[in-house]
N, C-alpha and C positions, 0 to 999 in steps of 0.2 A: 710467458710461462705456459706450458702445455696443460691441457685439461685432463683430469683423471677420467678413467673409463666410466665411472658411475655418474660423473658430471655430464659427460658427453651423452650418455644414455638418457639422463633426465632432460637435457635440452632437446634431444630428438623427440622424446615423447611429448614435450610441451609444444613443439612445432607441429606435431601431428594433431594434437588437440586443437590448435589454432585453425588448422586446415578444415576441420569438420565442425567447428564451434559456431553457435549463433552469433559469436562476436563478429563474424563476417558481416552481419547485418549492420553493424555500426561503422563499417568501412575502415576499422583500425587494424585488422588482422594482418593485412599485407605488409604494412609499415613495420609492425612489431616483428613479424617473421623475418623480414629483410635485415632488420637491425641485429637480431640474434644470430642470423646466419653468418654475419661477419666474423664471429668468434667461434663458430662451430664448423669445422672442416670435415664434413661427412659426405660420402658419395650417396647423397639422398636427393631424389628428384625435386623435393620441395625447396632445396637450396639451389641446385643448378638450373632448374627450370620452374621457377615459382609461378603459381597461377596468378595472372594479372587481373585483379578484381576491378580495375578501372576500365579495362579494354576487353569487354566480353566478346564472345564469338559473334560473327556477323550473320551467320546463317546456320540452320540445324546441322548441315553436313560438315561444318567446321569443328563441331564438338568432338573432342577426343574421348571424354568420358561424361557421365551424367552430371558431374559436379560443374562442368563448364556452363550449364544453363542457369545456375543459381544467381550469379552476379547480374546477368541480364534481367532476370525476373525481378531482382531487387531494384533495378533502375526503372522497370516498366510499371511496377505495382506500387500503390500508395503505402506509406510506412505502416499504417495500422493493419492493412490487408497482408502485407508481407510478414509482419510480426505474428499475425494469427496463424499463418502457415508454419513459420519457423520455430515457434515457441515450444518449450517444454513446460515443466511446472517446478516451482520452488527453486532448488539449486541446480536443476536440470542434470542431475547425476544420471538418471535413467536414460535421458536423451543421449548422453555421451556413452553410457554403458552399452547401448545397442550397437554402436560402432566398435567400441573397444572389445566387446565380447567375442568377435570373430578371431581376435588374436589369440584367444585361449585354445583354439582348435587348429590343427594342422592337417593338410591333405597328405595322403600316402599314395602316390601314383603307382600304377602297375604298368609294366612295359611289355613290349612284343605282342601287342594287341592291335588288330586292324581297326584303325579309327579314321579311315579315309572317308567314310560316310557316317555322319552323326544324325541321329533321330531324336529331336527334343520334344516330340509330341507326347502327350500324356492324357490319361482319362481321369476326370474328377467327377464323382457322383454321376457316372453314366454318360457324360458328355466328353467328346474328344476335343482337345485344344492343341494348337501347334507348339505351345510352350507351357511349362509349369508356372510361368510368371503371370500372376493375376493382378488386376487393378483394385486396390483397396477403396472402400467407401470414404469419400471426403466431402465435406459440406461446403456450401457457398462458393462453388467453383467459378461463378461469374464474377466474383471479386478479383479473380486473377486474369480472366480473359472474357470478353463478351459472349463467346460461344460456349463457355462453361462445359457442362457435362455432355453436351452434344458433340463437341470437339473431341472429348475423351472417348466417347462411345465410338465415334468414327475411327479414331486411332486404334482402339481395341479391335474393331472390325478388320482393319487392314492387316493386323498381325495375328488374328484369330486368338485373342486373349480373353479369358474370363474377366468380366467386369462386375463389380459389386456396387450397386447404387445406394447412396445414403438416403435415409429418411429425410434429411435436411438438404437434399440436392436442390439446385436451382432449376432442374428439369424434371418433369414428371416421369413416372415409371413407363408410361406408354410411349412418350417421345424418346426417351433414352433407348428403349428396346427397339424402336423403329430405326434410330440412328445406328445402333449396334448391328442390326440385321439378324439378330439371333437372341435367344433368351438370356437375360441377365439375372443375377441374384439380387435380392433386396435386403438391405441392412435395416434392422428394426431398432429404433429407440423406443422402447416400450414405456409410455407415460404411466404414471401411477393409476390411471383409469383404464380398466380392461377394455371398455368399449372402443376407446381410441386405438389401442393396439390391434384389436380384432378388425376394425375397419381398415386399417393400414394393410394387414396381412391378407385380408380378403381381396383388397384392390390389387395387391401384388400377385395373388393367385390368378385372378381374372386376367391380369396383364401378361400371364405366361411365365412368371418367374418360377423356376423349378426349386428354388431354395430360399428360405428365410434365415438371415444371419442376425441372431439376437446379440446385441452388443452388451457385454458385461463389464468392460474395462473402463467405463466412464460413467460412474453412477453418482458421484458426489460432487461437491464444490471443488474448485481447484484454483491455485494462484499461478496464472500464466505469465511468468516473469518477463520474458522477452516481448510478448505481445503488449503487456501493460506499459512497458517502457517506451516502445516504439509508437504506441498510440498517443502518447503525450507529445510526440513530435509532429503529429499529423494535424495540419492546420485547416483541412477541408471542412466544409459544412456538411455534416453527414445525416442530419435529422430527417431529410426527405426519404432516405433509404432505411435508416435504422431508427426504430422507435424503442422506447424503454420497455423493459419487461418482455412478456410473452408475445406481444403483438407482432414483433418483427419475425419471429420464428413461425407464427401461425400463417403468415403469408406464403410460406413455402408450398409449391404446387401439389405435393403429395398429401397435403392436409385439406385440399379443396373439398368443400361440401360437408366438412365435419364440424360438429358443435364443440368448440374448444373453450366455451365460456367458463367452465368450472375447472379448467386445467391450467396449472401455473408452471409446468416444467415438462421437458421431453424426457427427463431421466427417471427411470422406474426404480426408485430406491427401495421399493417394497417387493422386488422380485424374489421369488423362491423357486424351488423345484416344482411346486404346485403350479406356478405360472407356465413352466415348460410343458407340463403334462396337459394343461388346459389348451395351450397353443397346439400341441400335438393332436388334440381332438378337434380343433377348429379348422385346420387346413390339411390338405393332402400333400402339400409340398414337403421337401426335405427340411429338416431343422438343423441349423449349424449354430454352435455357440462360439462367439468371438470374445477372447479375453481370458481363456483358461490358462493358468500359470502354475497350478499345483497338481501333483499327481492324484491327490484325493478327489479333486473335482473332475479330473479327467476320467477316473474310474466311475464316478457317479454318472457322468454324461453317457458313458458307454452302457451303463446298467439301466439308464432311464430312456433308452430308445432314441437318443440324439444321433443324427446321421453323420456328423463330422464336427471337428473342433478346429478353431483357429487360435494358435498360441500367439497372443498379442498383448502388448502393454500400451496400446493406443499411440505407438510411436513416441513413447516417453511423455505422453500428455495426460496420463491418469495419475496413479500414485507414484511418488518419486522413490521407488523401492531400491534403486541402484542395481537391479538385476536385469540382464538382457534376455531377450526371448530365445536367442540361440543357446544360452546357458540353461534355460528352462526346458527346451525342446526334448532332450533325451529322457527326462523323467516322465514326460507326457506320453512319448512314444511307448515307453516300457509299460506305463500304467494301462494304456488302451489295449495292449497285447494284439494289435492288428485287427481288432474288432471293427473299428471305424477309421476313416481317413483323418490324418492330422495335417493341417496346413499351418503356416507360420508367416508373420509379418513383423515389421518394426526394425528399421536400421539397415535394410538390405540395399546395397549400392553397387555391388560388383558381382560379376559372374561367379567368382570363387565363393562369395557369400552364398549364392544360390546353390551351388554344387555341394557345399558343406551341409546345408540343411537337407537337401535331397538324399545325400548319402546317409545321413542320420535316420532317415525314414519319412521325412515330410513328403506329402504328395503335391504340394504347391507352395509357392513363395509369393507373398504380396508386397507391392511397392506403393508408397503414398507420396511422400515429398518429391522424389525424383520426377514423377510424371507431372506434378504441379509446377516444378521448375520449368519443365519443357512447355507446359501450358502457358505460364506467365511470360515466357520468353518469346514464343512463336505461335501459340495456339495449337491447332491440330498437328501441324507438321513438327512442332517441338515435341509433343507427346509421342508421335510416331518414331522420331529419332531416338528418344530416350529408350523406348521399348526395343528398338533395333540394336542399340548399343548393348543393352543387357542381354538380349538374345545371342548376339555375337560373342560377348564375353563368356556366356554360359557354355556355348558350343566349344569355344577354345579350351575352357577349363575341363570340359568332358573329354576332349581329345588328350589333354595333357595327363589326366589321371587314368586313361585307358578305359573309358566307358562309351561304347558306341551308341547307347541309348539310355534313357532314364532308368530302366530296370537294371542296368549294369552298375548303377551307383549304389554301392552297398556300404554298410557300417564300417567294414575293415578299411575303407578308403579315407577315413577321417579318425583322428585321435586327439584327445585332450593334451594340450602342451604341458 
């Protein structure tokens, strides 16, 4: 009996969900997809050329897209560490929404434009980069590869990408900057105690960081579903590396020399606009707010002397709102009125994703999990290949829509479906 159109559409959407779902962490997605494909005769690559989760790429150059690195990372990295990277929160609705959100927007290509030479370079807060793709701050990168943040910084250097270093990085500001060979931005988890935040940003300023990125999208407790489930399957003895409570975090190199005896969390749940004003007075660096998702806050940021905004939902790791950042981006762009640059992250995996955001008005697009897949799979060379793939896809997408340079990506090239 033939399938009705709505049944076929539902099956296809479910297969697409499986391809990007944390379910791949359990090793069951491939078998389920193959079983369903037997009854769904669609000209869809996931059916005719399914991704083989059991036989990952043998070298970085073998990767066709960034997703090819995730299965190998899954093999290389302990279950709890992989779960920490892959997890969303609660029902992981936002984690999936970040990918599904791009389907709500369509590109409108222009024709008869000379695109024989494509310039992907861009300027962000006064510095020139070869690509608008930047590296998001991620913590505990040595959990994925021994070279951790140093490998990431060297990969950023090879492609001249902006790198943002996490407060909780396993490499210090100074060492990461040396490996990058150029100034990096510093992401700040502002603890409830001002003196700790002040010491961190002063260190970043002395280390040459031109911008402080204050994270606002991870302020409270969270139920990290995939991480908690995979941690139960991890049989290693972890007590030598992980201590209970604050002690484990306090050993991160950026906290060296600080008195943390009265601090019990890195999360500044007491942050208000007064903190931003105080921070503005404490350092001469640029101030960037990461985690703005509402136009009201975007306008307040522009009115309070903030230098830039990153539209972010922490990769679906904050609140499980169900709203993607690409969905939130237009209202933030409109609210700022061009007064300050707007960057965006969370869910970006393809060059077409990048081009859609840039056409809407974003000045830069951040990636997190994709470069971690490359790091866990092959170290520095894996990160370099992930960035190369995304640069190439972005360049191709720019050619296809008729944009010889970043400035030629304009709002009329994208529409809501």
